[in-house]
N, C-alpha and C positions, 0 to 999 in steps of 0.2 A: 699630541697631548690630548688626553680625554679625562673627563671627570666621572662622577658617579651619582646615582640617585639612591638614597637610603630610605627604607620604609619601616613601618612600626615593628615588624617581626625581627628586624635586625638590631634592635637596641636591647642590650642586656646589662648595661652599666652606665654610670655617669661618664661624660666625656667633655673634653676641651679641644678647641681648634684655634688656629691662628691663620689669618689671611690678610690680604690687602683691603678687601671690601666685603662686608657682610650686608646682604640685602634681606630685609624682613618683609615677606609677602611675595607670592609668585603670580599675582594677577597682571593685568596689562601693563601697569607701570613698572613693577618690580622685575618682571620677566624681561622687558626690554633693556633695563639697566644692566641686569645680570649678563645677558647675552652680549651686549655691546662692549662691556668691560672685559668679559672673558675673551672676546674676539680681539681686543686690543692687548691681550697678553697679561692681563691682571689676574691675580689669584682671588677668585670669587667664591664665597659661600652664600647660597640662596636657601632661606628658611621658609617653610610653609607649615602652618598649624594643621591644615586639613590633609587627608590622604590623597594619593593618586587614584583616579578612576579609569577603568577600561570599559569598552562596550558591554562586557559581561556583567559589569557592576551597575549599569544604568537601569532604573526602574521606570517603566512607562506610566505607572500610577503616579499622578502628580503629588499626592500627599506623601507617599513613600519617598519620592524623589526629593521633595523639599526637606523631609526629616533627615535625609542622608547628606545632602549637599549644601544646606543653608544653615546659617546661624539661627539659633532659637527656633528651629523647625520651619523657617520661612515666615514666622509670625511676629517678628520684631516690630514693635509699634511705637509711635511717638505719643507723648502726652501733649496736652494743649488741644490742638487739632489732631484727632486720632487718624493716623495713616499707617498702613502696613508698608514695610520696606524689606525687601528680600536681599540679603547679603550673603554671598557664597562663602563656603569653608571647604576648599578643595584645592588640589594642585591645579594651577591655572586660574584660580579665583573666579570672578564673575564671567570670564570668557568661556568657561565650561558650560554655563547654563543660560547665557544671554542669546540674543537673536543675531549676533555677528554683525550688527549695524556699524558701519564705519563712514561717518560723514564729517567733512571738514567744517569747522566753525565758520560762520559768515564773516566777511570782512568787517561789516559794521560792528559786530559783536566784539571782535578783537581790538578794533580801534577804540571802542568804549572802555575796554579793560585798560588800555594804555593811558587814556585820558584820566580815568577815575582813580587808578591805582599806581600812578607814577611809574609806568613801565616804559622802557626805551627800546626793547627789541622783541616785542611780542605781537607785532602786526601779522596779518595774513602773509605778507611777503616774507617776513622773518621766519615764519613757521612752515611755509610751503616746502622747503627742502627736506624738513624733518617728516612732514606728512608723506612726501613722496618716498622717502626711504622706507617707511613702515609699509606703505601700500605695495611697494615692489617686493618686499620680503614676504608679505602674507598673500600676495596675489589678489588683492582687493579689486573688485569690479562690480558692475551693475548686475542685478539678478536677471537672468534670461527668461524670456516668456515661457520657454519649455518647462520650467519648474515653478511657474507662478501659481497655477491652479485657478479655478473660477473665482474664489473669494478675493484674491489679489487683483485680478483683472477687472472685476466689478468695481473696485475702488478707482482704477484707472478710467473706466468708462464713466463713472460718476463725475470725476474731475473734468473730463472732456466735455460732458454735457453741460456743466456749469461754467466752463471757461477758466477753471483753476489749473495752475501748473501742477504737474506730477511727474514722477520719474521712478524707474526701478531702483529699489534700495541697493546702495553699494554695500557689499558685505565681504568679510574675510573668509570666503569659502572657495574651494576648488573641487569641482565635480559634484556639486549639490544635486541630490535626487528629488528634492522637494518632499521629503518625508514629514516635515512639520514637527520634528522632535528636538528642536534646539533647546527648549526649556528643560527637558529631562536628560539631555546629553545626546550628542550626534552619534548614533550607532554606526553610521557609514564613515565617520571620521573625515567628512568633507569640510566641516567647520574647523578652521585652523585656529583653534583655541590655544592658549599659551602652553598648555601641557604637551601639545604635539607640534609646536612650532618654535617659539623662542626658547622654551626651557630645554628641549633636546639640543638645539643649536648651542646654547650655553654649555651644556654638558660636553658636547663634542669638542668645544674649545677649552675644556679643562675645569669648568665650574663644578663644585660639589653641591649637591642638592639634598637637603634633609627635610623630609616630610614628617607629619605628625609630631611637630615640635612647637610648643607654645612659648613665645618670647614674653617674659613677664616684667622685665625692667631693663633700662639702659644702665651700663656701667660707666660712671662719670668721674671725672677728676677736675675740679674747678670748672672752667668753661669748655672743657673738651670731653668727648665721649670716647671711651677706649674699647667698647664692646657691648655685647648684650648677653643676658642670662635668662634661663627659663627651665622648663621641664618637658620631657616627652609626654604626649597625651594620647591615650588610647582612642582610636577612631570610634565615633558615634556614641561614646559613653562619657567622655570628658574626664576619665580617670587620669590623674597625674602621676607620673612614675619618675624615671631617672632624671637627674639634673644635668644641665649642660651650660657651657660658657664659651662664647666665641669672641676672641680678641681680634680687633681689626683697626687698620689705620683710618678707615672711613666707614661710617655706618649710614645706610640708606633705609629709611622707613617707607615701606610701600604696603602697609598692612590694611589700608583702606581708610576712607574719610571718617569712619567712626572709631576704628581700633587705634589708629595712630595717635589721636589726641588722648585717648585713655592711657596709652603707654607712656606718653610724655607726662601726663598728670601723675601716674603711678611712680614715675621716676623723679619725685620731688619737684614736679612742675618745671622740669628742665626745658630750657630754650623758650620760656614764656614771659620774658620781661615785658613784652608788648601787651600781655593779657589777652591775646587773641586766640590762643590754643583752645579749641573746642567751641569757639564762638562762630557766628555767621553761618550756622548750618542751613543749607539750602537744598531744595529738592526740585525735580521735575514731577510734580504731582500730575496724575493722568486721570481722565474720565474716559469711559468706554461705553459703547452701545452695540446692541446686536440687531441686525436687520434680517428679516425673514423673507425669502423669495419663493415664488411659485415653483420654480425649478430647483432641483437638487444642486447644491454648491460643492458637495464633497469636501468640506472644510479641513478634513484631516490630511488632505493632500495639498502640496504646494509649500513654497518657502514660508517659514514661520511668519516673518514680516518682510514681504516682498516689494511693497510699494509705499511711497511717501509723497506728501505734498508740502512744499516749503512756501506755499502761497501766502501764508499768514504768519510767517516767522517774525517779521517786523512788528506784527500786532501782538506777539507774545506767545504763540502756540504753533505746534507742528502736528500735522495729521498723518496717521499711519494705519496700515493694516496690522492685525494682531491674531495670534493663535497660541493656545496653551491647552493642556488636558481639560476636558469638560468639567472635571471636579473642581478645578481652580476657578473656572468661570461661574460655577454654580452660586458663589457668594454674591454675584451681581444680579442674579435672576430672581424675579419675584416668586412668591408662593412657597408653600410648605407641602410635604406629603405628595398627594396625587397631583396637585396643581404644579408643583415643582417638577415632577416627573414629566408632565405634559409639556412644560416649557423646555426641558432638556431634550425631549423627543423632537423638537423643532431644529435642533442643531444641524442635522444633515442638509437642511435647506437654508442655513444661516451663514452670515459673515459677521465678524466682529472687528470693528475699527476703533481707534482711540485717538485722543488728542492729548499731547503732553504740553504743559505750560511752563514758561520760563520762570515766572514767580520770583523775580528779583526782590520784591518788597516783603516777601514772606521769609522769616528767619527763625532760627532756634539755636539750640546749643547741645553739646555733648559733654557729659560728665561721667567720671568714673564712679562706680558703685562702691559700697564698703567692701564687698567681697566679689571675687571673680573679675573677669575682663569684659563681660557684656556691658554696654554703655547704658546710661540713663539718658533718653532723648526727649527733649521738649521742642516743640515747633508750633507755630501759629500761622494759619493761612490768613493773609491780609485780605480785607474785603474787596480791594481793587483787583487782586489776583483771582478771587472767587468769580468776579465778573468775567475775567478772561476765560476761566474754565467753563462758565455757562455759555459763552459765545462759541467755544470749541464744541460743546455738546450740540448746540444748534447746527453748526456746520455739518457735523456727522449725520444728524437726522435729515438735513437738507440733501446731503449726498446720497443717503440710502434711498430716498424717494426718487431722486434723479436717476438712480440705477434700477428703478422699478421694484423696489421692495414692497411687499404687501403690508408689512407692519414693522415697527421699530420698538424694541424693548429698551428703554433708557436706563432702567435700574436706579432711579432717583426718587427719593421720597418727595411726595407732593405732586408728582406727575402721574398720569394714568399708567398702569402697568404696560399697556400697549398703546402706541400712537399709530393710528391707522391711515393717516393722510398728512400731507404737508400742513394743512390748516390745523390739524391736531397738534402738530409739532410746534406751531407758533406759540403755544403755551410756555415753551422754554423761554421765549423772549419777553414774556409779560409777567411771569411769576417772580416774586422776590424770594430768593433762596437763602438758606443758611448753610454754613459749612457742614453741619451734621446731616444735611439732606443727601450728601454724596458719599459713596463708597470709594474712598481715595486710596491710591497706591502710588508709591514713588520709589523707584529703584536706582535712579540717577541721583547721586548725592555729592555735594560740593562744599568747598570753602572753609572748612574747619581749621585749616592751617594755611590760610591764603597767602599768596605771593603779593608783595607790595614793595615798591621802591624805597619806602621809608620804614625802617625797622620798628618805629613806634606804632605802626598800624597794621603790620603783617608779620607772619612767622618766618617766611622764606623770601629770598630774593628771586630774580627771574631764572637763575640757574638751579634753583631748588635748594640752595644752601640756607640753613637756618641762620638768621641774622646774628645771633649771639654766639655762634661757634663756627669754627672754620672746617670742621670735619663731620658734621651731621647734615644729611640731606633728606628731603621728603620727595617721594615720587608716586603719589596717588592723587585721586581727585580732590583731596583736601586742599591742594595748592591752587586750584582754579579759583580766581578771585570772585567769580560769580558764574552763573549758568553760561555754558557755551551756546545756548539757544537751540542746540540740536543734541543728539545722542553723544555722550562725552568720550567714549572709548578711544576714538582715533586721536582726538585732541590731547588726551592724557598721554597716549603713546608717543605722539610727536614731541611733547614737552619732556617726557622721560628720555627720549632719544637725545634731545639737546642737553639734558642734565648729564647723561652718560659721557658725552663728549667733553663737558667741562671737567668732570671728575678724572677722566682718563688723562687730560692735559696736566692735571695737578700731580698725578702719581709718578 
């Protein structure tokens, strides 16, 4: 049995389909559910609003790439505390353009989830078999030294010099060449994004995949959902064309932490008796700094994010290496005109590292706009979480100088444009900062349809089923009750794997 993948050029009329399970969204959550259910012999339809991409479609220019692969051109921003968040719109979802980082959530984090949110089977021991199943399927493993490149190994050396733990980043890649192009799409196809891993496997087991289709509402009857409806959408323009309807015994929403709440709100606030749909919006906001070295670092070579330190995860932040097209980093560099060009000219001798903070105290909400499906986002950085970000910035500066950087560009208002020594960097510890002093970005998003053992305080149970209906499930990062303390993709996929087993047992 084999399925099919339908692309925009193949739509010429309205259409209806009937299946066992319709999955909305082909990112890490939806793709896992679709594949596992197809492998179990269920009739699966997988819907994706974005188009499929091949290496010929990838644009190395960061701004062009964002315009093609991300919602709102990669410029989606929160109100309250202003922060940019990049959310993908493509077959494979965020896995197409992320850095392939796959880290298991710490045991203490999952224990905290269970205690605070009345969960009974979400400890690390409970999730480890699901983590393992995903890791085995994707070939996840540590990034080898041969493809690290100097900018990643300098991070390792800095941690060693300061006595901080560090390790090669575990990633879902096979045969990585260290081209540093994760952000704009892996042209070597070494990154096992969902579009070349779980989605093809689902198709091989009979799943039907429809790309360039926008789901606009749930079809409901009483407390049950019997399908979804929407329109075909022309890639890159947003033009809406033919209408479609998919009837299914079970509906799985995996449209993303921001799109899923909007879809529920647009569907007469379905499954929201708790009032928690769209609430509890949380991020991993990050700060980054650039260190400049006497020797060339050739930063364009090496795994995009090849090294990490979990030394301070219990303190609320994780340290990583980072790379993206220079045009993307330019927003963090000081200066205009000639001065900016001089700073960009230092990149061949530079490395960029970042700190992402758990920020469990900082929350916001997602609301549907009057028109369209792009969400209205509000979020506020809590002052205590700002303190954690400041500490992360200090650690980055400390590490750069331990690795013998000649200067550090922090990109923070109120600090010198260049810090030329560790003593200079101590200003980070003594200055009082405001949230507006930082150029924040946060692409890891959680909790807008959070799981909770009590339906009064959460949207789904531990199996991903919405509390108020027996045939609607959610399988994106919205179900995480709060930050997993590390990059969320692997934890989401493990939870989606568990959800798929629960659904399969019911059908």
